[in-house]
C-alpha positions as CSV (number, residue, x, y, z in Angstrom):
1,E,89.4,108.5,100.7
2,L,86.0,107.9,102.2
3,L,87.2,104.5,103.5
4,D,90.4,106.0,105.0
5,N,88.3,107.6,107.8
6,L,86.7,104.3,108.9
7,T,88.0,102.6,112.0
8,E,89.2,99.0,111.5
9,E,86.1,98.0,113.5
10,E,83.7,99.9,111.1
11,F,85.7,98.5,108.1
12,S,85.2,94.9,109.1
13,Q,81.6,95.3,110.6
14,K,79.1,92.8,109.2
15,L,76.4,94.9,107.4
16,E,74.1,92.3,105.7
17,V,75.1,93.2,102.2
18,P,76.1,90.4,99.7
19,L,79.6,90.1,100.9
20,K,78.9,91.2,104.5
21,S,81.5,93.9,105.3
22,I,83.3,96.7,103.5
23,Q,86.5,94.8,104.1
24,E,85.1,91.7,102.3
25,L,83.9,93.9,99.4
26,C,87.4,95.4,99.1
27,V,89.0,92.0,99.1
28,H,86.6,90.8,96.4
29,V,87.3,93.8,94.2
30,I,91.1,93.4,94.6
31,L,90.8,89.7,93.8
32,A,88.8,90.5,90.7
33,L,91.5,92.9,89.5
34,E,94.3,90.5,90.4
35,Y,92.5,87.8,88.4
36,C,92.2,90.3,85.5
37,F,96.0,90.5,85.3
38,I,96.7,86.9,86.1
39,R,94.5,85.9,83.1
40,R,95.8,88.6,80.8
41,D,99.5,87.7,81.6
42,K,98.8,84.0,81.6
43,S,100.4,84.0,85.0
44,S,100.7,80.9,87.2
45,K,100.0,83.0,90.4
46,S,97.5,81.3,92.7
47,L,94.4,83.3,93.3
48,K,93.9,81.4,96.6
49,D,97.4,82.5,97.8
50,I,96.6,86.1,96.9
51,Q,93.2,85.8,98.8
52,D,94.9,84.3,101.8
53,E,97.4,87.2,101.9
54,L,94.7,89.8,101.4
55,I,92.5,88.5,104.2
56,S,95.4,89.1,106.6
57,N,96.0,92.7,105.4
58,N,94.7,95.6,107.4
59,K,92.5,98.4,105.9
60,S,95.4,100.6,104.8
61,E,97.2,97.7,103.0
62,L,94.0,96.7,101.2
63,L,93.2,100.3,100.1
64,E,96.8,100.8,98.9
65,R,96.7,97.6,96.9
66,W,93.3,98.5,95.3
67,E,94.8,101.9,94.3
68,E,97.8,100.2,92.8
69,L,95.6,97.9,90.8
70,D,93.4,100.7,89.6
71,L,96.5,102.5,88.3
72,I,97.7,99.3,86.6
73,L,94.3,98.9,85.0
74,H,94.4,102.6,83.8
75,E,97.8,102.1,82.3
76,A,96.7,98.8,80.6
77,I,93.7,100.6,79.0
78,M,95.8,103.5,77.9
79,N,98.5,101.2,76.3
80,R,96.1,98.5,75.0
81,D,96.7,96.8,71.7
82,E,93.7,97.3,69.5
83,N,94.4,93.9,67.8
84,L,94.9,91.9,71.0
85,L,92.4,89.2,71.9
86,I,92.4,87.7,75.3
87,E,91.3,84.1,75.7
88,I,88.5,83.5,78.3
89,T,88.3,80.1,79.8
90,G,86.5,78.6,82.7
91,I,83.5,80.9,82.5
92,H,81.6,79.5,79.5
93,P,81.6,75.8,78.4
94,D,83.8,76.7,75.5
95,P,86.8,79.1,75.5
96,Y,86.3,82.3,73.6
97,M,88.3,85.4,72.6
98,M,87.6,88.9,73.8
99,P,89.1,92.2,72.6
100,E,91.5,93.6,75.1
101,L,89.5,96.8,75.7
102,D,86.2,94.9,76.3
103,Y,88.1,92.7,78.7
104,Y,89.2,95.7,80.8
105,L,85.7,97.2,80.6
106,Q,84.4,94.1,82.2
107,Y,86.5,94.8,85.3
108,I,85.5,98.5,85.3
109,V,81.8,97.5,85.3
110,H,82.4,94.7,87.9
111,T,84.2,96.9,90.3
112,S,81.7,99.8,89.8
113,T,79.0,97.4,91.1
114,H,80.9,96.8,94.2
115,R,81.8,100.5,94.7
116,G,78.0,101.0,94.8
117,Q,77.7,98.3,97.4
118,I,80.4,100.0,99.5
119,M,78.5,103.3,99.2
120,M,75.4,101.6,100.5
121,S,77.4,100.1,103.4
122,L,78.8,103.5,104.3
123,R,75.3,104.9,104.4
124,K,74.3,102.0,106.8
125,L,77.2,103.1,109.0
126,G,75.9,106.7,108.9
127,K,79.0,107.8,107.0
128,E,79.5,110.4,104.3
129,T,79.2,109.1,100.7
130,K,80.0,110.6,97.3
131,T,78.4,110.1,93.9
132,L,79.9,107.4,91.7
133,D,79.0,109.2,88.5
134,Y,82.2,109.1,86.5
135,I,81.6,112.4,84.8
136,L,81.3,114.1,88.2
137,Y,84.5,112.6,89.4
138,F,86.5,115.0,87.2
139,G,84.6,118.0,88.5
140,D,85.4,117.0,92.1
141,K,89.2,116.7,91.4
């Protein structure tokens, strides 16, 4: 909701953080989540095609897709198979297996890092921020 109040100009403004703008951080997080499900589902979807589509999306479309993917991740965690192992390739010289829950936790940790970068970017813009402490999230609901 904090990002909803940004203008398109503020959303895409270069801020000298690792990925330069809030928009680019959002695209990166969405791509990471898309990749999570491509790998899990052994899909043949092209990450490059998804990235090309995301880059042309406006702020509302990006935030909507991020919210959809967060819900998909939540559902995947809630319905996980305790015995399922996901094969990880292309990261380490040798493929390896990872428990499904740990696989999803990787994406929670990864996206949390970028949520923090977005909060720093909002502060640079002089905008309101909120805590990212998960336990406080429930108190604010």
